[in-house]
C-alpha positions, 0 to 999 in steps of 0.5 A: 477833827472835822465834823465829816469824821466825827459823823463817819465815826458815830456811824460805824459799827465794827464787828466780826462775822462770827459774832453777827452770824451767832447774833442772827442764829440766837435771835432767830431759833426755829424749834421743832416740838417733838411732844408725845405726852403731857409735856407737849401740852405744857409746851403749847403754853409756852407759845401763849401770851403769859410766856410768849417766846416770840420775845426771844425769836423762836415763835416760828415752830416748824414741824419739818425737821429740815427747817429746824435748828432746835428739837425740844423733846417734851414727854416720854419716848417709848422703845418703838418711838426712839428710831423716829426721834433719832431720824428727825435729829439726823435730818436737822441741819447744822448747827442744831441744839436739843432740849429735853423737857420734863422728867419723862424725856430726861430720866424716864420719870415714873415710867421705869419700864422696858418699853420707855426710854430712861432718858433721850440722852442715850441716843442723841446729845442733850443741850439743856434739861428743863426739870419737872413734872410737868415742867413749867412754861417759864422752865422752857423760857429759861432753856431758851435763854441757855440755848441762846448763851450757847449760840452766842459762843459758837465758833464758825470753825467747829462746823465742817462744811459739806462741800470740803469732803 
């Protein structure tokens, strides 16, 4: 082989569109925090220097559901607040992922009352649960890594184009 062929082989990268799109998605998650209680304070610690979720491409916190692809439900959700959470989830564009952060969001925690939802997964699909009361920032970082694994295995064919209807 000539040296020009060697140069071409060493400068060519082959991949699929799907893996390139998934790589971009998993390294640029835009979380929408829905923090209602003490777990919301714990989520703020995730943005601090010690855990620094910017390393995982998730530092662009968005407070608009239409600009987000990751919903982080942190804290207890009351019965009156659930329609708001459902509306936020429905306004997020596809593909979207949900993290239930803490015991209260996942199971109602110690608030076993009629006014507190006993797990947000009864109303919206949850991809990853972060255990604890309060959950540690390291648990949120681990949940981001699990979401990245989910994003990496996504198939473009799973998402229907809105114009095809």
